[in-house]
GUKOLPA-886291 format. One line per 2 residues: number of its first residue (from 1); their letters; for each residue x, y, z of C-alpha. Coordinates in steps of 0.02 Angstrom, whole numbers, plus 32768, in hexadecimal, padded with zeros to 4 digits. Layout:
<recs>
NUM) A) X/Y/Z ~ ... $
</recs>
This chain:
<recs>
1) MK) 7850/5E14/C748 ~ 78B8/5E43/C7EB $
3) HL) 78B4/5E9C/C89A ~ 7880/5F4E/C8A6 $
5) IP) 7913/5FBA/C8DE ~ 78E5/6046/C964 $
7) AG) 791A/60E8/C911 ~ 7989/611F/C998 $
9) RV) 79FB/608C/C978 ~ 7A19/6089/C8CE $
11) FA) 7AB4/60F7/C8C4 ~ 7B09/6099/C938 $
13) ML) 7ACE/5FEF/C8E6 ~ 7B1E/603B/C841 $
15) LC) 7BC9/6062/C899 ~ 7BBE/5FBE/C8F9 $
17) AS) 7B4F/5F2D/C8CA ~ 7B8D/5EDC/C972 $
19) AM) 7B10/5F59/C9C8 ~ 7A8C/5ECC/C989 $
21) LS) 7AE0/5E46/C9D8 ~ 7AF9/5EA1/CA88 $
23) PA) 7B43/5E20/CB04 ~ 7AA7/5E51/CB7D $
25) HA) 7A32/5E14/CAEF ~ 7A88/5DAC/CA67 $
27) AA) 7B22/5D41/CA2F ~ 7BB4/5D9C/CA05 $
29) PA) 7BE6/5DBB/C959 ~ 7C57/5D29/C910 $
31) PA) 7D01/5D5C/C947 ~ 7D84/5D9E/C8C0 $
33) AP) 7DEE/5D00/C891 ~ 7E7B/5CE0/C83E $
35) AP) 7E6D/5C98/C788 ~ 7E40/5C03/C752 $
37) AA) 7ED1/5B85/C731 ~ 7F0C/5B84/C680 $
39) SS) 7EB6/5AEB/C64F ~ 7E14/5B5B/C651 $
41) AP) 7E60/5BE5/C5F8 ~ 7ECE/5C01/C573 $
43) AA) 7F80/5C40/C5AC ~ 7F6C/5CE4/C56B $
45) CK) 7EDA/5D21/C5C7 ~ 7F1C/5D9A/C65A $
47) GT) 7E84/5D62/C6C7 ~ 7DCA/5D13/C6C7 $
49) IY) 7D2F/5D61/C6D0 ~ 7C83/5D04/C6F0 $
51) MT) 7BE8/5D41/C6A9 ~ 7B44/5D05/C6F0 $
53) FD) 7A97/5D1B/C6BB ~ 79F5/5D12/C71E $
55) TG) 7959/5CF6/C6CD ~ 78D0/5D89/C6C4 $
57) SQ) 7865/5DC3/C633 ~ 78CE/5D5A/C5C1 $
59) SQ) 78BC/5DFD/C53E ~ 797C/5DEE/C524 $
61) AQ) 7991/5D25/C51F ~ 79AB/5D13/C475 $
63) LI) 7A1F/5DAF/C45E ~ 7A8D/5D70/C500 $
65) AD) 7A9E/5CC9/C4A5 ~ 7AD7/5D1B/C406 $
67) VL) 7B42/5D7E/C44F ~ 7B9F/5D03/C4CA $
69) NK) 7BB7/5C89/C427 ~ 7BF3/5D1C/C3C0 $
71) RH) 7C7B/5D4C/C42E ~ 7CA5/5C8B/C465 $
73) VK) 7C64/5CAD/C528 ~ 7C2C/5C26/C59A $
75) AT) 7BB7/5C6A/C61D ~ 7B4D/5C32/C6B7 $
77) FF) 7A93/5C2D/C6B0 ~ 7A32/5C2C/C754 $
79) LA) 7969/5C04/C736 ~ 78CE/5C16/C781 $
81) NE) 7827/5C0E/C726 ~ 7808/5CB6/C705 $
83) KT) 7781/5D15/C6A4 ~ 77CA/5D45/C5FB $
85) TR) 779B/5DD0/C571 ~ 775C/5D41/C509 $
87) GD) 76CE/5D24/C58B ~ 770B/5C65/C5C9 $
89) YS) 778A/5C46/C642 ~ 7848/5C1C/C635 $
91) LD) 7831/5B67/C66D ~ 77A2/5B41/C5F5 $
93) AS) 77B5/5AD0/C575 ~ 77C0/5B59/C4F3 $
95) WA) 7867/5B7F/C540 ~ 78A9/5ACD/C523 $
97) PY) 7907/5AF6/C47F ~ 7958/5B84/C4B7 $
99) WK) 799F/5B35/C561 ~ 79CA/5A9A/C4FD $
101) AR) 7A3C/5B0E/C481 ~ 7A92/5B53/C51C $
103) VA) 7AB4/5A9F/C563 ~ 7B0E/5A71/C4B3 $
105) EG) 7B73/5B1E/C4BE ~ 7BB9/5AE8/C565 $
107) HA) 7B70/5B6A/C5D7 ~ 7B5E/5B49/C692 $
109) FG) 7AB4/5B5B/C6E9 ~ 7A7A/5B69/C796 $
111) TH) 79D7/5B72/C7F6 ~ 7991/5C16/C81E $
113) TF) 78F1/5BD5/C873 ~ 786F/5B96/C816 $
115) DH) 77E8/5C1E/C849 ~ 7863/5CA8/C85F $
117) VY) 7855/5CA4/C922 ~ 7880/5D29/C987 $
119) WK) 78DF/5D15/CA2B ~ 7890/5D7D/CAB6 $
121) KD) 78D2/5D4B/CB48 ~ 78EE/5CB5/CBBC $
123) LA) 787E/5C83/CC3B ~ 788D/5C6A/CCEE $
125) NG) 7833/5BB7/CCD6 ~ 78B1/5B82/CC62 $
127) LI) 7848/5B9F/CBC2 ~ 788D/5C28/CB37 $
129) QV) 7819/5CA0/CB09 ~ 7807/5CC3/CA4D $
131) KP) 77A4/5D1E/C9CB ~ 778B/5CC4/C918 $
133) QF) 7782/5D33/C87F ~ 772C/5CB7/C826 $
135) GK) 76C2/5C20/C825 ~ 7623/5BFA/C885 $
137) DG) 765A/5C5A/C91C ~ 76AF/5CE7/C8B6 $
139) GK) 76C5/5D8B/C920 ~ 768A/5D31/C9CC $
141) LA) 76F9/5D17/CA5F ~ 7724/5C5B/CA83 $
143) SF) 777A/5BF6/CB05 ~ 77EA/5B75/CAC5 $
145) SD) 7851/5AEF/CB1E ~ 7904/5AC7/CAE8 $
147) KQ) 78C6/5A37/CA90 ~ 784A/5AA2/CA2A $
149) FC) 78CE/5B20/CA09 ~ 7933/5A98/C9CA $
151) EE) 789C/5A54/C956 ~ 788A/5AFC/C91D $
153) LR) 7941/5AF8/C8CD ~ 7921/5A4F/C89A $
155) RV) 7884/5A70/C830 ~ 78F1/5AD3/C7AF $
157) DT) 7969/5A46/C7A6 ~ 78DA/59C0/C790 $
159) RF) 7886/5A3A/C703 ~ 7929/5A5E/C6BD $
161) QE) 7955/59A1/C694 ~ 789A/5999/C648 $
163) LT) 78C0/5A14/C5CE ~ 796D/59F3/C5AF $
165) GH) 79A2/5947/C5DE ~ 7A21/59A8/C641 $
167) KL) 7A43/59BF/C708 ~ 7A66/5A6C/C751 $
169) DP) 7B17/5A89/C78E ~ 7B1D/5A82/C84A $
171) FW) 7B0F/5B53/C87E ~ 7A75/5BBA/C896 $
173) RA) 7A62/5C6D/C8A0 ~ 79D5/5CC1/C913 $
175) PG) 7961/5D3E/C8C4 ~ 79A6/5DEC/C8EA $
177) GY) 7A34/5D93/C929 ~ 79E4/5D94/C9DB $
179) TS) 7A15/5D01/CA3C ~ 7A26/5CD0/CAF6 $
181) PR) 7A99/5C50/CB5C ~ 79F5/5BD9/CB52 $
183) TL) 79DD/5BF2/CA89 ~ 7A93/5BD0/CA6D $
185) AA) 7A92/5B31/CAED ~ 79E8/5AF9/CA8C $
187) GS) 7A4D/5B08/C9E4 ~ 7ADA/5ABC/CA1C $
189) AC) 7A98/5A28/CA62 ~ 7A37/59F3/C9D5 $
191) GY) 7ACA/5A20/C95A ~ 7ACB/5ACD/C91F $
193) QH) 7B55/5B3F/C947 ~ 7B15/5C02/C945 $
195) AG) 7B6C/5C6D/C8BD ~ 7B63/5D27/C8D7 $
197) WA) 7BC3/5DA4/C875 ~ 7C49/5E13/C881 $
199) PA) 7C1C/5ED5/C8B3 ~ 7C86/5F12/C811 $
201) GY) 7C0D/5E86/C7B0 ~ 7B5C/5EDC/C7CE $
203) SG) 7B2B/5F0D/C71B ~ 7AA6/5F7F/C756 $
205) DE) 7A1A/5F48/C6E2 ~ 799B/5F4E/C769 $
207) LP) 79BD/600C/C775 ~ 7953/60A5/C722 $
209) SD) 79A2/60CC/C673 ~ 797A/6177/C686 $
211) KY) 79F3/6193/C721 ~ 7A6F/6101/C6EF $
213) PN) 7A83/60FD/C636 ~ 7AD2/606F/C5EB $
215) AM) 7B71/60BC/C5B1 ~ 7B8B/60EA/C673 $
217) LL) 7B73/6032/C698 ~ 7BEA/5FF6/C616 $
219) KK) 7C80/607F/C64C ~ 7C5E/6049/C708 $
221) AL) 7C70/5F85/C6CC ~ 7D02/5F8D/C663 $
223) AN) 7D5B/6001/C6E1 ~ 7D3B/5F96/C77E $
225) LR) 7D34/5ED9/C74C ~ 7DCC/5E79/C78A $
227) SG) 7E08/5DC7/C771 ~ 7D97/5D53/C7CF $
229) DI) 7CFD/5DBE/C7DB ~ 7C4E/5D6F/C7AC $
231) FI) 7BE2/5DEB/C73E ~ 7B30/5DE2/C74A $
233) SH) 7AA7/5E21/C6D9 ~ 7A03/5DE7/C6B3 $
235) MG) 7992/5DA6/C619 ~ 792A/5E41/C615 $
237) IW) 78E7/5EB8/C690 ~ 7832/5EED/C681 $
239) SR) 784B/5F87/C6D4 ~ 78E1/5FD0/C682 $
241) KD) 78AF/6036/C5EE ~ 7951/602F/C58D $
243) AW) 798D/5F88/C593 ~ 7A3E/5F53/C5D4 $
245) AP) 7A6B/5EC0/C565 ~ 7A6E/5F0B/C4B6 $
247) AN) 7AD3/5F9C/C4D6 ~ 7B50/5F5B/C54B $
249) LD) 7B65/5E9C/C54D ~ 7BC1/5E8E/C4A8 $
251) AL) 7C2C/5F2F/C4D4 ~ 7C4F/5EDE/C580 $
253) IS) 7C90/5E4C/C54C ~ 7CF6/5E92/C4BC $
255) GL) 7D44/5F15/C527 ~ 7D64/5E93/C5A8 $
257) QD) 7DC9/5E2C/C51F ~ 7E1A/5EAF/C4E7 $
259) KG) 7E61/5ED1/C597 ~ 7E9A/5E1B/C59B $
261) FC) 7E0E/5DC8/C5EE ~ 7DCC/5D25/C5D1 $
263) FA) 7D21/5CCF/C601 ~ 7CE5/5C3E/C658 $
265) TL) 7C55/5BF8/C6B5 ~ 7C52/5BCD/C76B $
267) RE) 7C74/5B22/C75B ~ 7D2F/5B69/C74B $
269) HP) 7D24/5BE9/C7C8 ~ 7D93/5BB6/C866 $
271) AY) 7CFB/5BC9/C8F3 ~ 7C96/5B52/C879 $
273) AQ) 7D09/5AD7/C810 ~ 7D29/5A53/C8AA $
275) KK) 7C5D/5A3A/C8A0 ~ 7C45/59B2/C822 $
277) GQ) 7BC7/5948/C869 ~ 7B03/596E/C85E $
279) P) 7A82/5929/C8D0 $
</recs>
């Protein structure tokens, strides 16, 4: 479950996902970057795309895993403890086998804040106003210090290690993509670099399917994605009636592979590859 999108902004977001990350309210999406060195992709590759998935309703979790395995694609997952269509939460013990399997397959993992915490504004007193979506304070405004914000990021890391025995990679993604200089600094101070997405990399899977059908979104992605782009979709969206992934994920990956693109995790992205350590 993600942020609600005002109707007036929907068309602009579809044309350019960077509207979600406007300079006044959020970090810019990751810039287009040159293809990684040959060591991270076959020499035949004409470019590299970075597939990323944020947790959500998890209704598409197994399908996503199956498609990635079928197409031999490594992706990056950003995890929050979100309510799922199974009636549990995505970081409950019931999800341990799923996450362990993804670790074994060689995917990368970042923190999406434990309670899917939206940034609202930076306060004059040095605190950060946020609104968690889940947890004991779900739906309520709260004020975090930089330390508390860091702890919110690290809660995912701690839980992921409990579930899988594996640490997260040193990057994070803000729910909704909304950040501020203060949240970026707080994340960086505790070892996590923010990872946005390219304007062409917005899947549109949060948009209403009657106005933005899957065929339209697939055509747009295939036409506009370029080497170095970070692509974002979700592991299930509650509000979209015609789910994006079953119709589009395999077709998108195969279509990009037909164009000569390869895929890599953010561990290999030029903007993040140097971040080897973990706090």
